[in-house]
N, CA, C and O atoms as a GROMACS GRO file, in nm:
protein
  608
    1ALA      N    1   9.660   8.124  11.534
    1ALA     CA    2   9.639   8.051  11.411
    1ALA      C    3   9.592   8.146  11.302
    1ALA      O    4   9.652   8.153  11.195
    2ASP      N    5   9.482   8.220  11.330
    2ASP     CA    6   9.429   8.312  11.230
    2ASP      C    7   9.524   8.427  11.204
    2ASP      O    8   9.528   8.484  11.095
    3GLU      N    9   9.603   8.462  11.307
    3GLU     CA   10   9.694   8.574  11.286
    3GLU      C   11   9.804   8.541  11.186
    3GLU      O   12   9.863   8.631  11.127
    4ARG      N   13   9.833   8.412  11.165
    4ARG     CA   14   9.932   8.374  11.064
    4ARG      C   15   9.869   8.364  10.926
    4ARG      O   16   9.935   8.394  10.826
    5VAL      N   17   9.745   8.322  10.919
    5VAL     CA   18   9.679   8.302  10.790
    5VAL      C   19   9.628   8.434  10.734
    5VAL      O   20   9.632   8.456  10.612
    6ALA      N   21   9.580   8.524  10.821
    6ALA     CA   22   9.523   8.652  10.775
    6ALA      C   23   9.622   8.734  10.692
    6ALA      O   24   9.584   8.784  10.587
    7PRO      N   25   9.749   8.750  10.736
    7PRO     CA   26   9.842   8.827  10.652
    7PRO      C   27   9.865   8.761  10.516
    7PRO      O   28   9.883   8.830  10.416
    8LEU      N   29   9.865   8.629  10.511
    8LEU     CA   30   9.883   8.561  10.383
    8LEU      C   31   9.763   8.584  10.292
    8LEU      O   32   9.779   8.603  10.172
    9GLU      N   33   9.642   8.583  10.350
    9GLU     CA   34   9.524   8.609  10.269
    9GLU      C   35   9.526   8.752  10.216
    9GLU      O   36   9.490   8.776  10.100
   10THR      N   37   9.568   8.846  10.300
   10THR     CA   38   9.578   8.985  10.256
   10THR      C   39   9.682   8.997  10.146
   10THR      O   40   9.659   9.064  10.045
   11ALA      N   41   9.797   8.932  10.165
   11ALA     CA   42   9.902   8.937  10.063
   11ALA      C   43   9.854   8.871   9.934
   11ALA      O   44   9.884   8.920   9.824
   12HIS      N   45   9.782   8.762   9.946
   12HIS     CA   46   9.731   8.692   9.828
   12HIS      C   47   9.633   8.782   9.750
   12HIS      O   48   9.639   8.789   9.628
   13THR      N   49   9.545   8.850   9.823
   13THR     CA   50   9.449   8.940   9.759
   13THR      C   51   9.522   9.055   9.690
   13THR      O   52   9.490   9.091   9.577
   14ALA      N   53   9.621   9.112   9.760
   14ALA     CA   54   9.697   9.222   9.702
   14ALA      C   55   9.773   9.175   9.578
   14ALA      O   56   9.778   9.245   9.476
   15LEU      N   57   9.833   9.056   9.586
   15LEU     CA   58   9.908   9.001   9.473
   15LEU      C   59   9.815   8.977   9.354
   15LEU      O   60   9.851   9.006   9.240
   16ALA      N   61   9.696   8.926   9.381
   16ALA     CA   62   9.600   8.903   9.272
   16ALA      C   63   9.562   9.036   9.206
   16ALA      O   64   9.548   9.042   9.084
   17GLY      N   65   9.546   9.141   9.286
   17GLY     CA   66   9.517   9.274   9.230
   17GLY      C   67   9.631   9.325   9.144
   17GLY      O   68   9.609   9.381   9.037
   18HIS      N   69   9.754   9.304   9.192
   18HIS     CA   70   9.870   9.346   9.114
   18HIS      C   71   9.880   9.269   8.983
   18HIS      O   72   9.912   9.325   8.878
   19VAL      N   73   9.853   9.138   8.990
   19VAL     CA   74   9.859   9.055   8.869
   19VAL      C   75   9.758   9.105   8.766
   19VAL      O   76   9.790   9.117   8.648
   20ASP      N   77   9.635   9.134   8.810
   20ASP     CA   78   9.533   9.185   8.718
   20ASP      C   79   9.576   9.319   8.658
   20ASP      O   80   9.557   9.343   8.539
   21SER      N   81   9.633   9.405   8.741
   21SER     CA   82   9.680   9.535   8.694
   21SER      C   83   9.791   9.519   8.590
   21SER      O   84   9.791   9.586   8.486
   22ILE      N   85   9.885   9.430   8.619
   22ILE     CA   86   9.997   9.407   8.527
   22ILE      C   87   9.947   9.348   8.396
   22ILE      O   88   9.994   9.385   8.288
   23ARG      N   89   9.852   9.255   8.404
   23ARG     CA   90   9.796   9.197   8.282
   23ARG      C   91   9.728   9.303   8.197
   23ARG      O   92   9.740   9.303   8.074
   24GLY      N   93   9.658   9.395   8.262
   24GLY     CA   94   9.594   9.505   8.189
   24GLY      C   95   9.697   9.592   8.120
   24GLY      O   96   9.679   9.632   8.004
   25ARG      N   97   9.805   9.622   8.192
   25ARG     CA   98   9.911   9.703   8.130
   25ARG      C   99   9.978   9.628   8.016
   25ARG      O  100  10.015   9.690   7.915
   26PHE      N  101   9.995   9.495   8.030
   26PHE     CA  102  10.051   9.416   7.920
   26PHE      C  103   9.964   9.427   7.796
   26PHE      O  104  10.013   9.449   7.686
   27ALA      N  105   9.834   9.412   7.816
   27ALA     CA  106   9.742   9.418   7.702
   27ALA      C  107   9.749   9.555   7.635
   27ALA      O  108   9.752   9.565   7.512
   28ASP      N  109   9.752   9.662   7.716
   28ASP     CA  110   9.762   9.797   7.661
   28ASP      C  111   9.894   9.814   7.585
   28ASP      O  112   9.898   9.874   7.477
   29TYR      N  113  10.002   9.762   7.643
   29TYR     CA  114  10.133   9.775   7.581
   29TYR      C  115  10.137   9.698   7.449
   29TYR      O  116  10.192   9.746   7.350
   30LEU      N  117  10.078   9.578   7.448
   30LEU     CA  118  10.076   9.500   7.324
   30LEU      C  119  10.000   9.573   7.214
   30LEU      O  120  10.041   9.572   7.098
   31GLU      N  121   9.889   9.635   7.250
   31GLU     CA  122   9.814   9.712   7.151
   31GLU      C  123   9.900   9.826   7.097
   31GLU      O  124   9.903   9.850   6.976
   32ALA      N  125   9.970   9.896   7.187
   32ALA     CA  126  10.055  10.007   7.144
   32ALA      C  127  10.168   9.958   7.055
   32ALA      O  128  10.202  10.021   6.955
   33VAL      N  129  10.227   9.844   7.092
   33VAL     CA  130  10.337   9.787   7.012
   33VAL      C  131  10.285   9.749   6.874
   33VAL      O  132  10.349   9.778   6.773
   34ASP      N  133  10.169   9.684   6.869
   34ASP     CA  134  10.112   9.644   6.740
   34ASP      C  135  10.087   9.766   6.651
   34ASP      O  136  10.115   9.763   6.531
   35LYS      N  137  10.035   9.873   6.709
   35LYS     CA  138  10.007   9.994   6.630
   35LYS      C  139  10.137  10.060   6.585
   35LYS      O  140  10.148  10.106   6.472
   36GLU      N  141  10.235  10.065   6.677
   36GLU     CA  142  10.360  10.136   6.648
   36GLU      C  143  10.443  10.065   6.541
   36GLU      O  144  10.494  10.129   6.449
   37PHE      N  145  10.456   9.935   6.555
   37PHE     CA  146  10.542   9.863   6.462
   37PHE      C  147  10.473   9.830   6.330
   37PHE      O  148  10.539   9.819   6.227
   38GLY      N  149  10.345   9.815   6.334
   38GLY     CA  150  10.272   9.785   6.211
   38GLY      C  151  10.310   9.649   6.155
   38GLY      O  152  10.368   9.566   6.225
   39LYS      N  153  10.276   9.628   6.031
   39LYS     CA  154  10.299   9.498   5.969
   39LYS      C  155  10.445   9.477   5.932
   39LYS      O  156  10.491   9.362   5.929
   40ASN      N  157  10.520   9.582   5.905
   40ASN     CA  158  10.659   9.568   5.861
   40ASN      C  159  10.749   9.518   5.973
   40ASN      O  160  10.848   9.449   5.947
   41ASP      N  161  10.718   9.551   6.096
   41ASP     CA  162  10.803   9.513   6.208
   41ASP      C  163  10.741   9.400   6.290
   41ASP      O  164  10.754   9.396   6.413
   42SER      N  165  10.676   9.311   6.223
   42SER     CA  166  10.604   9.204   6.294
   42SER      C  167  10.698   9.109   6.369
   42SER      O  168  10.658   9.054   6.471
   43VAL      N  169  10.820   9.090   6.321
   43VAL     CA  170  10.916   9.001   6.388
   43VAL      C  171  10.952   9.059   6.525
   43VAL      O  172  10.952   8.987   6.625
   44GLU      N  173  10.982   9.187   6.528
   44GLU     CA  174  11.018   9.251   6.655
   44GLU      C  175  10.897   9.252   6.750
   44GLU      O  176  10.912   9.230   6.870
   45ALA      N  177  10.782   9.277   6.695
   45ALA     CA  178  10.660   9.277   6.777
   45ALA      C  179  10.634   9.137   6.833
   45ALA      O  180  10.590   9.122   6.947
   46ALA      N  181  10.663   9.034   6.754
   46ALA     CA  182  10.644   8.897   6.800
   46ALA      C  183  10.741   8.865   6.914
   46ALA      O  184  10.704   8.796   7.010
   47ALA      N  185  10.865   8.916   6.905
   47ALA     CA  186  10.963   8.894   7.012
   47ALA      C  187  10.917   8.962   7.141
   47ALA      O  188  10.926   8.905   7.250
   48VAL      N  189  10.869   9.085   7.129
   48VAL     CA  190  10.818   9.157   7.246
   48VAL      C  191  10.698   9.082   7.304
   48VAL      O  192  10.686   9.067   7.426
   49HIS      N  193  10.613   9.035   7.217
   49HIS     CA  194  10.495   8.960   7.262
   49HIS      C  195  10.537   8.833   7.336
   49HIS      O  196  10.478   8.799   7.439
   50ALA      N  197  10.637   8.763   7.285
   50ALA     CA  198  10.686   8.641   7.350
   50ALA      C  199  10.744   8.672   7.488
   50ALA      O  200  10.721   8.597   7.583
   51ARG      N  201  10.819   8.783   7.498
   51ARG     CA  202  10.875   8.822   7.628
   51ARG      C  203  10.762   8.854   7.727
   51ARG      O  204  10.769   8.815   7.844
   52LEU      N  205  10.662   8.923   7.680
   52LEU     CA  206  10.550   8.957   7.768
   52LEU      C  207  10.473   8.832   7.812
   52LEU      O  208  10.428   8.823   7.926
   53GLN      N  209  10.459   8.736   7.722
   53GLN     CA  210  10.392   8.611   7.759
   53GLN      C  211  10.474   8.535   7.863
   53GLN      O  212  10.418   8.474   7.954
   54ASP      N  213  10.607   8.539   7.850
   54ASP     CA  214  10.694   8.475   7.949
   54ASP      C  215  10.677   8.541   8.086
   54ASP      O  216  10.670   8.472   8.188
   55LEU      N  217  10.670   8.674   8.087
   55LEU     CA  218  10.648   8.745   8.213
   55LEU      C  219  10.514   8.707   8.275
   55LEU      O  220  10.503   8.690   8.396
   56GLU      N  221  10.412   8.695   8.192
   56GLU     CA  222  10.280   8.657   8.242
   56GLU      C  223  10.283   8.516   8.300
   56GLU      O  224  10.220   8.489   8.402
   57ARG      N  225  10.354   8.425   8.234
   57ARG     CA  226  10.367   8.288   8.285
   57ARG      C  227  10.436   8.288   8.421
   57ARG      O  228  10.394   8.217   8.512
   58ARG      N  229  10.543   8.369   8.434
   58ARG     CA  230  10.613   8.377   8.563
   58ARG      C  231  10.523   8.433   8.672
   58ARG      O  232  10.529   8.390   8.787
   59LEU      N  233  10.439   8.530   8.636
   59LEU     CA  234  10.344   8.584   8.733
   59LEU      C  235  10.247   8.476   8.780
   59LEU      O  236  10.217   8.465   8.898
   60ASP      N  237  10.199   8.396   8.685
   60ASP     CA  238  10.108   8.287   8.721
   60ASP      C  239  10.176   8.187   8.814
   60ASP      O  240  10.114   8.138   8.909
   61GLU      N  241  10.302   8.156   8.788
   61GLU     CA  242  10.377   8.064   8.874
   61GLU      C  243  10.393   8.121   9.014
   61GLU      O  244  10.380   8.049   9.113
   62THR      N  245  10.420   8.251   9.023
   62THR     CA  246  10.435   8.316   9.153
   62THR      C  247  10.305   8.311   9.232
   62THR      O  248  10.306   8.285   9.352
   63VAL      N  249  10.195   8.336   9.166
   63VAL     CA  250  10.064   8.330   9.232
   63VAL      C  251  10.037   8.188   9.281
   63VAL      O  252   9.989   8.170   9.393
   64ALA      N  253  10.067   8.088   9.199
   64ALA     CA  254  10.044   7.948   9.239
   64ALA      C  255  10.132   7.911   9.358
   64ALA      O  256  10.086   7.843   9.450
   65GLU      N  257  10.257   7.956   9.357
   65GLU     CA  258  10.348   7.927   9.467
   65GLU      C  259  10.299   7.991   9.597
   65GLU      O  260  10.303   7.929   9.703
   66GLN      N  261  10.253   8.114   9.588
   66GLN     CA  262  10.202   8.185   9.706
   66GLN      C  263  10.079   8.114   9.761
   66GLN      O  264  10.062   8.103   9.882
   67SER      N  265   9.993   8.067   9.673
   67SER     CA  266   9.873   7.994   9.715
   67SER      C  267   9.911   7.863   9.784
   67SER      O  268   9.850   7.825   9.883
   68SER      N  269  10.012   7.796   9.732
   68SER     CA  270  10.060   7.671   9.791
   68SER      C  271  10.115   7.696   9.931
   68SER      O  272  10.091   7.618  10.023
   69MET      N  273  10.189   7.806   9.948
   69MET     CA  274  10.243   7.841  10.080
   69MET      C  275  10.129   7.868  10.177
   69MET      O  276  10.137   7.830  10.294
   70GLN      N  277  10.024   7.932  10.131
   70GLN     CA  278   9.909   7.963  10.216
   70GLN      C  279   9.842   7.832  10.261
   70GLN      O  280   9.802   7.820  10.376
   71GLN      N  281   9.830   7.735  10.171
   71GLN     CA  282   9.772   7.606  10.207
   71GLN      C  283   9.858   7.534  10.310
   71GLN      O  284   9.807   7.475  10.405
   72GLU      N  285   9.990   7.540  10.292
   72GLU     CA  286  10.081   7.474  10.385
   72GLU      C  287  10.068   7.534  10.524
   72GLU      O  288  10.065   7.461  10.623
   73VAL      N  289  10.060   7.666  10.533
   73VAL     CA  290  10.044   7.732  10.663
   73VAL      C  291   9.913   7.689  10.727
   73VAL      O  292   9.908   7.664  10.848
   74ALA      N  293   9.807   7.681  10.649
   74ALA     CA  294   9.677   7.641  10.703
   74ALA      C  295   9.682   7.497  10.756
   74ALA      O  296   9.625   7.468  10.861
   75ILE      N  297   9.748   7.408  10.685
   75ILE     CA  298   9.760   7.269  10.728
   75ILE      C  299   9.841   7.259  10.856
   75ILE      O  300   9.803   7.189  10.950
   76ARG      N  301   9.955   7.331  10.860
   76ARG     CA  302  10.038   7.329  10.980
   76ARG      C  303   9.963   7.387  11.100
   76ARG      O  304   9.972   7.334  11.211
   77THR      N  305   9.888   7.494  11.077
   77THR     CA  306   9.812   7.556  11.185
   77THR      C  307   9.707   7.459  11.238
   77THR      O  308   9.691   7.445  11.360
   78ALA      N  309   9.636   7.392  11.148
   78ALA     CA  310   9.535   7.295  11.191
   78ALA      C  311   9.599   7.180  11.269
   78ALA      O  312   9.544   7.135  11.369
   79ALA      N  313   9.715   7.133  11.224
   79ALA     CA  314   9.784   7.025  11.294
   79ALA      C  315   9.829   7.071  11.432
   79ALA      O  316   9.815   6.997  11.530
   80ASP      N  317   9.883   7.193  11.442
   80ASP     CA  318   9.925   7.247  11.572
   80ASP      C  319   9.807   7.258  11.667
   80ASP      O  320   9.818   7.222  11.785
   81GLU      N  321   9.694   7.307  11.617
   81GLU     CA  322   9.575   7.321  11.702
   81GLU      C  323   9.527   7.185  11.750
   81GLU      O  324   9.489   7.170  11.866
   82ARG      N  325   9.527   7.087  11.662
   82ARG     CA  326   9.482   6.953  11.701
   82ARG      C  327   9.576   6.892  11.804
   82ARG      O  328   9.531   6.831  11.901
   83LEU      N  329   9.707   6.907  11.784
   83LEU     CA  330   9.803   6.855  11.881
   83LEU      C  331   9.788   6.924  12.016
   83LEU      O  332   9.798   6.859  12.120
   84GLN      N  333   9.763   7.054  12.014
   84GLN     CA  334   9.744   7.128  12.139
   84GLN      C  335   9.619   7.077  12.211
   84GLN      O  336   9.620   7.058  12.332
   85ALA      N  337   9.511   7.055  12.136
   85ALA     CA  338   9.387   7.003  12.196
   85ALA      C  339   9.410   6.864  12.256
   85ALA      O  340   9.358   6.834  12.364
   86LEU      N  341   9.486   6.781  12.186
   86LEU     CA  342   9.517   6.648  12.239
   86LEU      C  343   9.601   6.656  12.366
   86LEU      O  344   9.578   6.582  12.461
   87ALA      N  345   9.697   6.747  12.367
   87ALA     CA  346   9.782   6.763  12.486
   87ALA      C  347   9.699   6.811  12.604
   87ALA      O  348   9.716   6.762  12.716
   88GLU      N  349   9.609   6.906  12.580
   88GLU     CA  350   9.522   6.955  12.688
   88GLU      C  351   9.431   6.843  12.738
   88GLU      O  352   9.410   6.830  12.858
   89ARG      N  353   9.379   6.764  12.647
   89ARG     CA  354   9.291   6.654  12.686
   89ARG      C  355   9.369   6.550  12.765
   89ARG      O  356   9.317   6.494  12.861
   90ALA      N  357   9.492   6.523  12.726
   90ALA     CA  358   9.574   6.426  12.796
   90ALA      C  359   9.604   6.472  12.938
   90ALA      O  360   9.610   6.390  13.030
   91GLU      N  361   9.621   6.602  12.957
   91GLU     CA  362   9.646   6.654  13.091
   91GLU      C  363   9.522   6.640  13.179
   91GLU      O  364   9.534   6.623  13.300
   92GLU      N  365   9.403   6.648  13.117
   92GLU     CA  366   9.279   6.635  13.193
   92GLU      C  367   9.258   6.493  13.243
   92GLU      O  368   9.200   6.472  13.350
   93ILE      N  369   9.304   6.396  13.167
   93ILE     CA  370   9.284   6.255  13.202
   93ILE      C  371   9.397   6.213  13.295
   93ILE      O  372   9.515   6.233  13.264
   94SER      N  373   9.361   6.156  13.407
   94SER     CA  374   9.465   6.111  13.500
   94SER      C  375   9.532   5.987  13.443
   94SER      O  376   9.471   5.914  13.365
   95PRO      N  377   9.658   5.960  13.480
   95PRO     CA  378   9.725   5.839  13.431
   95PRO      C  379   9.649   5.712  13.472
   95PRO      O  380   9.652   5.612  13.400
   96ARG      N  381   9.582   5.715  13.586
   96ARG     CA  382   9.505   5.599  13.633
   96ARG      C  383   9.389   5.570  13.537
   96ARG      O  384   9.370   5.455  13.497
   97ARG      N  385   9.313   5.673  13.500
   97ARG     CA  386   9.199   5.655  13.410
   97ARG      C  387   9.245   5.616  13.270
   97ARG      O  388   9.175   5.543  13.200
   98ALA      N  389   9.361   5.663  13.231
   98ALA     CA  390   9.409   5.634  13.096
   98ALA      C  391   9.446   5.487  13.079
   98ALA      O  392   9.441   5.434  12.968
   99THR      N  393   9.484   5.419  13.189
   99THR     CA  394   9.528   5.280  13.176
   99THR      C  395   9.416   5.180  13.199
   99THR      O  396   9.421   5.071  13.143
  100VAL      N  397   9.316   5.214  13.279
  100VAL     CA  398   9.210   5.119  13.310
  100VAL      C  399   9.128   5.091  13.184
  100VAL      O  400   9.076   5.183  13.121
  101GLY      N  401   9.117   4.964  13.149
  101GLY     CA  402   9.038   4.924  13.033
  101GLY      C  403   9.104   4.955  12.901
  101GLY      O  404   9.044   4.933  12.796
  102SER      N  405   9.225   5.004  12.902
  102SER     CA  406   9.297   5.037  12.779
  102SER      C  407   9.335   4.909  12.707
  102SER      O  408   9.373   4.811  12.771
  103PRO      N  409   9.325   4.907  12.574
  103PRO     CA  410   9.365   4.786  12.502
  103PRO      C  411   9.514   4.761  12.512
  103PRO      O  412   9.561   4.652  12.478
  104TYR      N  413   9.590   4.859  12.559
  104TYR     CA  414   9.735   4.844  12.566
  104TYR      C  415   9.782   4.790  12.700
  104TYR      O  416   9.902   4.768  12.719
  105ASN      N  417   9.690   4.768  12.795
  105ASN     CA  418   9.736   4.718  12.924
  105ASN      C  419   9.726   4.566  12.934
  105ASN      O  420   9.751   4.508  13.039
  106GLY      N  421   9.690   4.502  12.824
  106GLY     CA  422   9.688   4.356  12.821
  106GLY      C  423   9.558   4.297  12.871
  106GLY      O  424   9.546   4.175  12.883
  107SER      N  425   9.460   4.381  12.900
  107SER     CA  426   9.333   4.331  12.952
  107SER      C  427   9.219   4.390  12.873
  107SER      O  428   9.213   4.511  12.853
  108ASN      N  429   9.128   4.306  12.827
  108ASN     CA  430   9.013   4.356  12.753
  108ASN      C  431   8.893   4.377  12.844
  108ASN      O  432   8.794   4.439  12.802
  109LYS      N  433   8.899   4.328  12.967
  109LYS     CA  434   8.787   4.349  13.060
  109LYS      C  435   8.815   4.475  13.140
  109LYS      O  436   8.927   4.525  13.142
  110ASP      N  437   8.714   4.526  13.207
  110ASP     CA  438   8.727   4.649  13.285
  110ASP      C  439   8.799   4.615  13.416
  110ASP      O  440   8.735   4.593  13.518
  111ASP      N  441   8.928   4.612  13.411
  111ASP     CA  442   9.013   4.574  13.523
  111ASP      C  443   9.027   4.692  13.618
  111ASP      O  444   9.080   4.796  13.579
  112LYS      N  445   8.980   4.678  13.741
  112LYS     CA  446   8.982   4.789  13.836
  112LYS      C  447   9.125   4.826  13.877
  112LYS      O  448   9.152   4.941  13.909
  113GLN      N  449   9.216   4.730  13.876
  113GLN     CA  450   9.354   4.761  13.913
  113GLN      C  451   9.437   4.805  13.793
  113GLN      O  452   9.541   4.868  13.810
  114GLY      N  453   9.394   4.773  13.676
  114GLY     CA  454   9.465   4.814  13.556
  114GLY      C  455   9.601   4.749  13.544
  114GLY      O  456   9.690   4.804  13.478
  115SER      N  457   9.619   4.633  13.604
  115SER     CA  458   9.750   4.570  13.600
  115SER      C  459   9.770   4.498  13.468
  115SER      O  460   9.678   4.433  13.418
  116PRO      N  461   9.889   4.510  13.411
  116PRO     CA  462   9.914   4.443  13.283
  116PRO      C  463   9.921   4.291  13.301
  116PRO      O  464   9.961   4.241  13.405
  117SER      N  465   9.882   4.223  13.199
  117SER     CA  466   9.888   4.078  13.200
  117SER      C  467  10.033   4.034  13.188
  117SER      O  468  10.107   4.086  13.106
  118THR      N  469  10.071   3.939  13.270
  118THR     CA  470  10.210   3.893  13.262
  118THR      C  471  10.233   3.811  13.137
  118THR      O  472  10.346   3.801  13.089
  119SER      N  473  10.126   3.753  13.081
  119SER     CA  474  10.145   3.671  12.962
  119SER      C  475  10.170   3.756  12.837
  119SER      O  476  10.239   3.711  12.746
  120THR      N  477  10.116   3.880  12.833
  120THR     CA  478  10.138   3.964  12.715
  120THR      C  479  10.259   4.055  12.731
  120THR      O  480  10.311   4.107  12.632
  121ASN      N  481  10.304   4.074  12.854
  121ASN     CA  482  10.423   4.153  12.880
  121ASN      C  483  10.412   4.296  12.826
  121ASN      O  484  10.511   4.351  12.778
  122VAL      N  485  10.293   4.356  12.834
  122VAL     CA  486  10.271   4.493  12.788
  122VAL      C  487  10.261   4.582  12.910
  122VAL      O  488  10.188   4.550  13.004
  123ARG      N  489  10.332   4.693  12.910
  123ARG     CA  490  10.332   4.782  13.027
  123ARG      C  491  10.224   4.888  13.014
  123ARG      O  492  10.166   4.908  12.907
  124ARG      N  493  10.198   4.956  13.124
  124ARG     CA  494  10.100   5.065  13.125
  124ARG      C  495  10.151   5.184  13.046
  124ARG      O  496  10.272   5.200  13.027
  125TRP      N  497  10.058   5.266  13.000
  125TRP     CA  498  10.094   5.391  12.935
  125TRP      C  499  10.137   5.489  13.042
  125TRP      O  500  10.084   5.487  13.154
  126ASN      N  501  10.232   5.575  13.009
  126ASN     CA  502  10.264   5.685  13.099
  126ASN      C  503  10.260   5.815  13.019
  126ASN      O  504  10.236   5.813  12.898
  127SER      N  505  10.284   5.927  13.086
  127SER     CA  506  10.274   6.057  13.017
  127SER      C  507  10.374   6.069  12.903
  127SER      O  508  10.347   6.138  12.805
  128GLY      N  509  10.487   6.005  12.913
  128GLY     CA  510  10.587   6.010  12.806
  128GLY      C  511  10.541   5.939  12.680
  128GLY      O  512  10.579   5.977  12.569
  129ASP      N  513  10.458   5.834  12.697
  129ASP     CA  514  10.408   5.761  12.581
  129ASP      C  515  10.322   5.850  12.492
  129ASP      O  516  10.339   5.850  12.370
  130LEU      N  517  10.231   5.925  12.552
  130LEU     CA  518  10.144   6.014  12.475
  130LEU      C  519  10.227   6.122  12.406
  130LEU      O  520  10.203   6.155  12.290
  131ALA      N  521  10.324   6.176  12.477
  131ALA     CA  522  10.411   6.278  12.418
  131ALA      C  523  10.485   6.221  12.297
  131ALA      O  524  10.500   6.289  12.195
  132GLU      N  525  10.531   6.097  12.307
  132GLU     CA  526  10.602   6.033  12.196
  132GLU      C  527  10.509   6.010  12.077
  132GLU      O  528  10.548   6.033  11.962
  133VAL      N  529  10.387   5.964  12.104
  133VAL     CA  530  10.289   5.943  11.997
  133VAL      C  531  10.260   6.076  11.927
  133VAL      O  532  10.254   6.082  11.804
  134MET      N  533  10.241   6.181  12.006
  134MET     CA  534  10.211   6.312  11.948
  134MET      C  535  10.330   6.364  11.867
  134MET      O  536  10.311   6.423  11.760
  135ARG      N  537  10.453   6.343  11.916
  135ARG     CA  538  10.572   6.387  11.843
  135ARG      C  539  10.583   6.316  11.709
  135ARG      O  540  10.610   6.378  11.606
  136ARG      N  541  10.560   6.184  11.709
  136ARG     CA  542  10.567   6.108  11.584
  136ARG      C  543  10.459   6.152  11.486
  136ARG      O  544  10.484   6.163  11.366
  137ARG      N  545  10.339   6.178  11.538
  137ARG     CA  546  10.229   6.221  11.450
  137ARG      C  547  10.260   6.356  11.388
  137ARG      O  548  10.234   6.377  11.269
  138ARG      N  549  10.316   6.447  11.466
  138ARG     CA  550  10.352   6.579  11.414
  138ARG      C  551  10.458   6.566  11.305
  138ARG      O  552  10.449   6.630  11.200
  139GLU      N  553  10.560   6.481  11.329
  139GLU     CA  554  10.663   6.459  11.227
  139GLU      C  555  10.601   6.404  11.099
  139GLU      O  556  10.637   6.445  10.989
  140SER      N  557  10.508   6.311  11.114
  140SER     CA  558  10.441   6.253  10.998
  140SER      C  559  10.364   6.360  10.921
  140SER      O  560  10.369   6.365  10.798
  141CYS      N  561  10.293   6.446  10.994
  141CYS     CA  562  10.217   6.554  10.930
  141CYS      C  563  10.311   6.652  10.859
  141CYS      O  564  10.285   6.693  10.746
  142GLU      N  565  10.421   6.688  10.926
  142GLU     CA  566  10.516   6.781  10.863
  142GLU      C  567  10.579   6.721  10.739
  142GLU      O  568  10.600   6.790  10.640
  143GLU      N  569  10.609   6.591  10.744
  143GLU     CA  570  10.666   6.524  10.626
  143GLU      C  571  10.567   6.525  10.511
  143GLU      O  572  10.604   6.551  10.397
  144TRP      N  573  10.439   6.498  10.542
  144TRP     CA  574  10.336   6.497  10.439
  144TRP      C  575  10.319   6.635  10.378
  144TRP      O  576  10.306   6.648  10.257
  145VAL      N  577  10.320   6.739  10.462
  145VAL     CA  578  10.302   6.876  10.414
  145VAL      C  579  10.421   6.918  10.328
  145VAL      O  580  10.403   6.991  10.230
  146SER      N  581  10.541   6.874  10.363
  146SER     CA  582  10.660   6.919  10.291
  146SER      C  583  10.681   6.847  10.158
  146SER      O  584  10.761   6.891  10.076
  147ARG      N  585  10.611   6.736  10.135
  147ARG     CA  586  10.626   6.664  10.008
  147ARG      C  587  10.567   6.746   9.894
  147ARG      O  588  10.453   6.791   9.905
  148PRO      N  589  10.642   6.766   9.785
  148PRO     CA  590  10.590   6.847   9.675
  148PRO      C  591  10.490   6.770   9.590
  148PRO      O  592  10.512   6.654   9.555
  149ASP      N  593  10.381   6.836   9.558
  149ASP     CA  594  10.286   6.789   9.457
  149ASP      C  595  10.235   6.646   9.476
  149ASP      O  596  10.219   6.573   9.378
  150VAL      N  597  10.209   6.605   9.598
  150VAL     CA  598  10.146   6.475   9.621
  150VAL      C  599   9.997   6.500   9.615
  150VAL      O  600   9.948   6.597   9.672
  151SER      N  601   9.924   6.415   9.546
  151SER     CA  602   9.779   6.440   9.533
  151SER      C  603   9.716   6.435   9.671
  151SER      O  604   9.741   6.344   9.750
  152ARG      N  605   9.632   6.536   9.698
  152ARG     CA  606   9.574   6.547   9.833
  152ARG      C  607   9.426   6.534   9.822
  152ARG      O  608   9.357   6.540   9.924
   0.00000   0.00000   0.00000
């Protein structure tokens, strides 16, 4: 989990350093352009300034996109870890213990046999049921993560 996030954090830090460096060079270049062109060439200087502002905007968008990707990886990693923990926990619980007293077996009392009620027609849980629940939950999480710009 951390091995996937750590390279992104390193890349994010490096990218932030590059962005700061580029912004500094832009500022220096703008000063040089202003001095070189003077007042007579203000139109050309304004065009150069507009191009540089566009480049700065694109840099900001790239940084935001990279940050969004880092968040997505962190969410996916957390979901994977949680699903793995649930799978390990499910393996620890025997199928017998999982059905006794379960609200899904049709009995609300502590039924020692765990037999489903014939009136509710609900069957016992098996190992495939948990796997299916986990698969659906993972799909739901992935769908939520892949949706663009939903308020979180």
